[in-house]
Each structure stands twice: as C-alpha cells, then as structure tokens.
C-alpha positions in Angstrom: 19.4 -41.9 -15.5 19.6 -39.3 -18.2 18.3 -35.9 -16.4 18.6 -33.6 -19.5 16.5 -34.0 -22.5 18.4 -34.2 -25.8 17.4 -31.9 -28.7 18.0 -33.4 -32.2 19.7 -31.1 -34.7 20.5 -28.5 -32.0 23.1 -27.0 -34.3 20.1 -25.6 -36.5 18.7 -24.0 -33.5 22.1 -22.2 -32.8 22.2 -20.9 -36.3 18.8 -19.9 -35.9 19.7 -17.7 -32.9 22.7 -16.3 -34.9 20.3 -15.4 -37.6 18.2 -13.3 -35.1 21.3 -11.7 -33.5 22.5 -10.4 -37.0 19.0 -9.3 -37.7 18.8 -7.4 -34.4 22.1 -5.7 -35.2 20.9 -4.3 -38.5 17.5 -3.6 -37.0 18.8 -1.5 -34.1 21.2 0.3 -36.2 18.7 1.5 -38.5 16.0 2.7 -35.9 17.8 6.0 -35.9 17.6 6.3 -39.8 13.9 6.2 -39.5 13.2 7.9 -36.3 15.6 10.8 -37.1 12.9 12.6 -38.8 11.1 12.9 -35.3 14.1 13.5 -33.5 15.6 16.3 -35.7 12.4 18.3 -35.2 12.6 18.0 -31.3 16.2 18.7 -31.0 16.6 21.1 -33.8 19.4 19.0 -35.1 21.2 20.1 -38.2 22.5 17.5 -41.0 26.0 18.1 -40.0 25.2 17.2 -36.4 23.5 14.1 -37.5 26.5 13.2 -39.6 28.7 13.6 -36.5 26.4 11.2 -34.6 26.7 8.4 -37.2 30.6 9.1 -37.3 30.6 8.2 -33.6 28.9 4.9 -34.4 31.3 4.2 -37.2 34.4 5.0 -35.1 33.5 2.7 -32.1 32.2 0.0 -34.5 35.6 0.0 -36.4 37.5 -0.3 -33.3 35.6 -2.9 -31.7 35.2 -5.1 -34.7 38.9 -6.3 -34.3 38.9 -6.0 -30.2 35.7 -7.9 -29.9 36.9 -10.6 -32.4 39.9 -11.2 -30.2 37.9 -11.1 -27.1 35.6 -13.6 -28.2 38.3 -16.0 -29.4 39.9 -15.6 -26.1 36.8 -15.9 -23.9 34.4 -17.9 -25.9 31.4 -17.4 -28.1 28.9 -17.9 -25.4 29.6 -15.0 -23.3 31.3 -13.1 -25.9 28.1 -12.7 -28.0 25.7 -12.4 -24.8 27.9 -9.4 -23.5 28.1 -8.0 -27.2 24.2 -8.1 -27.8 23.5 -7.2 -24.2 25.7 -4.0 -24.3 24.2 -2.8 -27.6 20.8 -3.6 -26.5 21.3 -1.4 -23.5 22.9 1.3 -25.7 19.8 1.1 -27.9 17.4 1.6 -25.1 19.5 4.6 -23.9 18.5 6.4 -27.2 15.1 6.6 -25.7 16.4 8.7 -22.7 18.6 11.2 -24.5 17.8 14.8 -24.1 20.2 16.5 -26.5 22.4 15.8 -29.6 25.5 15.3 -27.5 23.8 12.5 -25.5 22.6 10.8 -28.7 26.0 10.8 -30.1 27.1 9.2 -26.9 24.2 6.5 -27.0 25.2 5.9 -30.7 28.9 5.3 -29.9 28.2 2.8 -27.1 26.0 1.1 -29.8 29.0 0.6 -31.9 31.0 -0.8 -29.2 28.4 -3.5 -28.7 27.7 -4.2 -32.2 31.3 -4.7 -33.2 31.1 -8.2 -31.6 28.2 -9.3 -33.7 29.6 -10.8 -36.9 32.9 -12.1 -35.6 30.8 -14.0 -32.7 28.3 -15.3 -35.3 31.3 -16.7 -37.5 32.9 -18.3 -34.8 29.5 -20.0 -33.6 28.9 -21.4 -36.9 32.6 -22.6 -37.2 32.1 -24.3 -33.8 28.8 -26.0 -34.5 29.0 -27.2 -38.2 31.3 -29.5 -40.0 32.9 -28.0 -43.1 30.4 -29.8 -45.4 27.5 -27.7 -43.9 29.4 -24.6 -42.8 28.8 -22.4 -45.9 25.0 -22.8 -45.8 25.0 -22.3 -42.2 27.1 -19.1 -42.4 24.7 -17.9 -45.1 21.9 -18.4 -42.6 23.6 -16.7 -39.7 24.8 -13.5 -41.7 21.6 -13.4 -43.6 19.7 -12.4 -40.7 21.2 -8.8 -41.2 19.3 -8.6 -44.4 16.1 -9.6 -42.5 16.9 -6.8 -40.1 17.2 -4.3 -42.9 14.0 -5.3 -44.5 11.7 -5.1 -41.4 13.4 -2.0 -39.8 11.3 0.6 -41.8 7.9 -0.8 -41.2 8.5 -2.1 -37.5 10.1 1.2 -36.6 7.3 3.4 -38.2 4.7 1.0 -36.1 6.6 1.3 -32.9 6.9 5.0 -33.2 3.1 5.2 -33.9 2.2 3.2 -30.9 5.0 4.3 -28.3 6.7 7.3 -29.7 10.1 7.6 -31.0 11.7 7.0 -27.5 9.5 4.0 -27.0 10.7 2.4 -30.3 14.3 2.4 -29.2 13.3 1.0 -25.8 11.3 -1.8 -27.3 14.0 -2.9 -29.7 16.4 -2.8 -26.7 14.0 -5.2 -24.9 14.2 -7.6 -28.0 17.9 -7.8 -27.5 17.5 -8.6 -23.8 15.3 -11.5 -24.4 17.6 -12.8 -27.1 20.5 -12.9 -24.4 18.5 -15.0 -21.9 17.6 -17.5 -24.6 21.1 -17.5 -26.1 22.7 -18.3 -22.7 20.1 -20.9 -22.1 20.9 -22.9 -25.5 24.6 -22.2 -26.5 27.5 -23.9 -25.1 30.3 -25.5 -27.1 29.3 -28.7 -28.5 31.3 -30.9 -26.4 30.2 -29.1 -23.2 26.4 -29.1 -24.2 23.9 -31.1 -22.2 21.4 -30.8 -24.9 23.3 -32.3 -27.9 22.9 -36.0 -29.0 26.0 -38.1 -29.5 25.2 -38.5 -33.1 25.1 -34.8 -33.8 28.3 -34.3 -31.7 30.0 -37.0 -33.9 29.1 -35.1 -37.1 30.1 -31.8 -35.6 33.4 -33.4 -34.9 34.0 -34.9 -38.3 36.8 -32.3 -38.9 38.3 -32.3 -35.5 41.5 -34.3 -36.2 42.5 -32.2 -39.3 41.7 -29.0 -37.3 43.9 -30.0 -34.2 46.7 -31.1 -36.6 47.2 -27.7 -37.7 46.4 -25.6 -34.5 48.5 -27.9 -32.4 46.4 -27.9 -29.5 42.9 -29.7 -28.5 42.0 -26.5 -26.2 40.5 -23.0 -27.0 43.8 -20.9 -27.7 43.5 -17.2 -28.4 45.9 -16.5 -31.2 47.7 -13.2 -31.1 46.9 -10.7 -33.8 50.5 -10.2 -34.8 50.8 -13.9 -35.7 47.6 -13.8 -37.7 49.0 -10.8 -39.6 52.2 -12.9 -40.6 50.1 -14.8 -43.1 49.5 -13.3 -46.6 46.0 -14.9 -46.4 45.2 -12.6 -43.7 46.2 -9.4 -45.6 44.2 -10.7 -48.5 41.2 -11.0 -46.5 41.7 -7.6 -45.1 42.5 -5.9 -48.4 39.1 -7.4 -49.8 37.1 -5.8 -47.0 38.8 -2.5 -47.5 37.9 -2.4 -51.2 34.3 -3.7 -50.9 32.8 -2.4 -47.8 32.5 1.2 -49.0 30.3 -0.3 -51.8 27.8 -1.8 -49.3 28.0 1.3 -47.2 27.3 3.3 -50.1 24.1 1.3 -50.6 23.0 1.7 -46.9 23.5 5.5 -46.7 23.0 6.8 -50.1 20.5 4.9 -52.2 17.3 6.7 -50.6 19.1 10.0 -51.5 19.9 8.9 -55.0 16.2 7.7 -55.6 14.9 11.0 -54.2 17.1 13.5 -56.1 18.0 11.4 -59.4 14.8 9.5 -59.8 12.2 11.7 -58.4 10.8 9.2 -56.0 8.8 10.5 -53.1 9.6 9.6 -49.5 6.7 7.2 -49.0 7.6 5.3 -52.1 11.2 5.1 -51.3 10.0 3.3 -48.0 8.2 1.0 -50.4 11.2 0.1 -52.6 14.2 0.3 -50.2 13.8 -3.0 -48.8 13.9 -5.0 -51.9 17.6 -5.1 -52.4 18.0 -6.4 -48.9 15.5 -9.0 -49.6 17.7 -10.2 -52.4 20.6 -10.1 -50.1 19.1 -12.3 -47.5 18.0 -14.8 -50.1 21.4 -14.9 -51.7 23.2 -15.3 -48.3 21.6 -18.7 -48.0 21.6 -19.8 -51.6 25.1 -18.8 -52.1 26.2 -21.0 -49.0 24.2 -23.9 -50.1 25.5 -23.8 -53.8 29.1 -24.1 -52.7 28.4 -26.7 -50.2 26.5 -28.6 -52.9 29.4 -28.3 -55.4 31.8 -29.9 -52.5 29.4 -32.8 -52.1 29.3 -33.4 -55.8 33.1 -33.8 -55.8 34.4 -30.2 -56.6 37.3 -29.2 -54.6 36.7 -27.0 -51.7 39.0 -24.4 -53.2 37.2 -24.4 -56.7 33.6 -24.5 -55.2 34.0 -21.4 -52.8 36.0 -19.4 -55.4 33.6 -20.5 -58.4 30.6 -18.8 -56.6 32.6 -15.8 -55.7 33.7 -15.5 -59.3 30.1 -15.6 -60.5 29.3 -13.0 -57.8 32.0 -10.7 -59.1 30.7 -11.1 -62.8 27.1 -10.1 -61.7 28.3 -6.9 -60.2 29.7 -5.7 -63.4 26.1 -5.0 -64.4 25.8 -2.5 -61.6 26.6 0.8 -63.8 23.5 0.0 -65.7 21.6 1.5 -63.0 22.4 5.0 -64.2 21.0 4.1 -67.7 17.9 2.2 -66.5 14.7 3.7 -68.2 12.5 3.2 -65.1 12.8 3.3 -61.4 11.8 -0.5 -61.3 14.9 -1.4 -63.6 17.0 0.8 -61.4 16.0 -1.1 -58.4 16.4 -4.5 -60.3 20.1 -3.7 -60.8 20.6 -2.3 -57.3 19.0 -5.8 -56.3 21.2 -7.7 -58.7 24.4 -6.3 -56.8 23.0 -7.0 -53.4 22.1 -10.5 -54.7 25.6 -11.1 -55.8 27.2 -9.5 -52.5 25.2 -12.4 -50.6 27.0 -14.9 -52.6 30.3 -13.2 -52.1 30.1 -12.4 -48.3 28.7 -15.8 -47.3 31.5 -17.5 -49.1 34.1 -15.0 -48.0 33.5 -15.4 -44.3 33.3 -19.3 -44.8 36.8 -19.4 -46.4 38.0 -17.3 -43.5 36.7 -19.8 -41.1 38.4 -22.6 -43.2 41.7 -20.7 -43.1 41.7 -19.9 -39.4 39.9 -22.3 -37.8 38.0 -22.2 -34.4 40.8 -20.5 -32.5 41.3 -17.4 -34.8 38.2 -17.1 -37.0 36.5 -14.4 -34.8 39.7 -12.3 -34.5 40.3 -12.5 -38.4 36.8 -11.5 -39.2 37.2 -8.7 -36.7 40.5 -7.4 -38.3 38.7 -7.6 -41.6 35.6 -5.7 -40.6 37.7 -2.9 -39.0 39.4 -2.6 -42.3 36.0 -2.2 -44.2 34.5 0.1 -41.6 37.7 2.3 -41.6 37.5 2.6 -45.5 33.8 3.6 -45.2 34.4 6.1 -42.6 37.2 7.7 -44.7 35.4 7.4 -48.2 31.9 8.4 -47.0 32.8 12.1 -47.0 34.6 11.7 -50.4 31.4 10.1 -51.8 29.6 13.3 -50.8 32.0 15.5 -52.5 32.0 13.2 -55.8 28.1 13.4 -55.9 27.9 17.1 -55.2 30.7 17.8 -57.8 29.8 15.6 -60.4 27.1 13.0 -60.2 26.2 9.4 -58.8 27.5 7.9 -62.0 31.1 7.5 -60.8 29.9 5.6 -57.7 27.9 3.2 -59.8 31.0 2.6 -62.1 33.1 1.8 -58.9 30.6 -0.4 -57.5 30.8 -2.5 -60.8 34.5 -2.7 -60.7 35.3 -3.3 -57.0 34.2 -6.9 -56.6 36.3 -8.1 -59.8 39.1 -6.4 -58.3 38.4 -8.1 -54.9 38.2 -11.4 -56.8 41.8 -10.8 -58.4 43.2 -10.0 -54.9 41.6 -13.4 -53.7 43.2 -15.6 -56.2 46.7 -13.9 -55.8 46.7 -13.8 -51.9 44.8 -17.0 -51.3 45.9 -19.5 -54.0 44.7 -22.5 -51.9 42.0 -22.8 -49.2 43.3 -25.0 -46.5 43.7 -24.7 -42.5 46.7 -22.5 -41.9 49.2 -24.0 -39.5 49.0 -21.4 -36.8 51.4 -23.6 -34.4 54.1 -23.3 -37.1 54.5 -19.6 -36.4 54.5 -19.9 -32.8 57.3 -22.5 -32.9 59.6 -20.0 -34.4 59.1 -17.1 -32.1 
C-alpha cells in the first residue's frame, strides 16, 4: 500500500522554495544598508569603517562562490543549500548581538561565507528538477527571488526596526531563514529519490537523461574537478562575461541612491520610494526572459539561437543606459535605470540556463560558482575605482560603461561559446 502522498507538479514547489531562498539572500544582505543609519549613531562608525565592513562580506562571498559551488556538486543540493542558508541565517542573526564595529565586520564576513552557496545551489536545483524545455523559465523564477528580496528589503526592514529595534530586525530575518531550511529538508530530494513525486512527473524530468548521461559518462553524481572544467574555452567565456558585467550590477546596488541624492537632488525619503522600481523590473524580466527563450525553442527555434537571441536583445537594450545622464526628470532617469535592470533579467536568466546546458547536473554548481567569484572579485577591485571616478569626474563615465559592457559581453559569448550543447566532461578525464 502506498504510504506516502504524492504531490502533482512537485518541481514547481521546489522552484518556489528556490525563489524564496534567493529572495532571502538579497533581503539579508540589504538589512544592513537600511539599519546602518541607526548602527552608525550607536557605534560612532565612520564611512571608512562601514566600507571595510562591506569589503569583509565581498571577500568571503567571492571566495565561497566557487568553493560552495564545488561542495554542492560534491555533496548534493539538499544539504548543500540547507547548510549554506542555515549558516548565513545564523550569521545574520549574529548581527543583532554585536557590540562594536569589529564584531559587525566578523558577522558580515560569515554572512558572505553562507551566501556564497545560494546561486550555485539554486542553479543546480533547477537543473536537477526541470527538463531542458522548461529550464530557462524555472531558472528565471528561481533567481528572480533576488529581485523580490531587493524590493521588499527597505519597507520590511524599516517596519521591523520600528517594532523590534535594529538588533531585532537582524534576528527576525535570521529566523525566516531557519524556517526555510526546515521546509527545504522536508520537500527536497533528487527527483529519483523523492517519495513525493508522481511517476508522470519523474518521467518528464528525466526526458533529457539519456543525452546527459552520454556526455557525462556516468549515471551517478560525480564531482568534476575545477581543473577539468577550466580546460574548456566555454568555461573561460562564462567567467569573462561575469567579470565584465557584475561590476555594472554592483554599481546599481551600491551607488544609485548616492547618485539620486547628489546629482538629482532626491531626498532620502523619496529615494526609498524610487529605488525598488528597477529591481521590480529585474524580477519581472527574470521570468519573462526565461519564458521567451523556452517559447522560442518550443516553436522550433534551435536552443542555441533561442538563448542567444534573448541575450542579444538584452545587450541592445542596455545601450540606452547612458541616456540616464541626459534624462530631463528623475522619473525618466529611473526609467532608463529600470530598462537596464529589465535587460539584465533577460540576460542573467539565459546566461545561467546556458551554463546548466553546457555543464550538466554534475558541474553546473561549480561553474556558476567560478563565474560568480570572478564577478565578485571584479566588483571588489573596481568599487574603489568607481569612487575615484565619481569624485574626480562625474557619474557620466559609469553610465557610458554600463551601456557598453553588455554588448561587449555578447561578443565574448559568440566567440567563446559558438554552440550550446552538453560538454563531454568524460572525454577530458580519459586523457589524464
């Protein structure tokens, strides 16, 4: 007798949990950006000290992006993501107990260690639970949670601080993460090991299994060494693209409020009412971009052309970004910012989907981690340079660069990844 109830369309519950995980990732990292107003007053913290606190996060985040990706490929998505999110939730709650700037920096460092596994784990979870024909849409939903986290962080944090103080806000968001871990462990296993999945859904998920096994050379979970992954030019193409483009995204994350205040004369209160709009555009486009490329494939367009067509369209849209400088009103300025973030959603969803289609279930998490580390390092190095450019010249060079980088990244994509198909990781191992 069947003792366990089956859940129809379980994969969509899984992707919903991944959506919440990436939302918590951006929510937890942005609580400090709101609470810092209270913390700086209590600790008499300087802007330089605050800069070092953020640097501590970026360093550990960059390092753990690759290491966490490899660990998740080695030990599995279920426990990999549970440990990752559990660790950063504890670290986030630790912020509420700090007594000085040094302790705040330590808590921030551990937050970065935990968060490094979020996106590699989310990418791997989608790769395991979705057939190729639905993978881009699912990937867009999974990573689209990050935009939701960025949208709700300001009002939610302000509300929590008003109710529980800034320390209570960190503890509360840490508790949210702990609840997620319990639910995740309840629902997530690999499809073939799940007692909740229906036979029909398992058959759908395993549609691509013969093709993937033929290139991986194994039916078992295998951790592919990083040195083998880096022997493919496609890996270097993906790494180069993130190195070029991630600083643009971090520029938006860290500098736009300052730009609106200094260059547009927008008050602090109004900035809070405007800054979420570009991230809402990002969240919407994450899902639309995946749906569109999947739709193209269903209509008969090749996988290679479908993914690259959407990314090429995104690159074209970003070329309008420099118009932010010449926009006559704050509203039009926000429009052009939102247009870039909308294009970024198209881009990043198909970029990560391509990564999964190239490297498969055994190496996707590691590859996403390697590329993410490259992007974080670029942001870490260039962030002080951005400050120097803004201080010595203006924001104009940054807006121009933002409009150039995506077309440049698209050229790199065409040159380094001429065809999207599963890479034969087994071939390399046979030549060692």
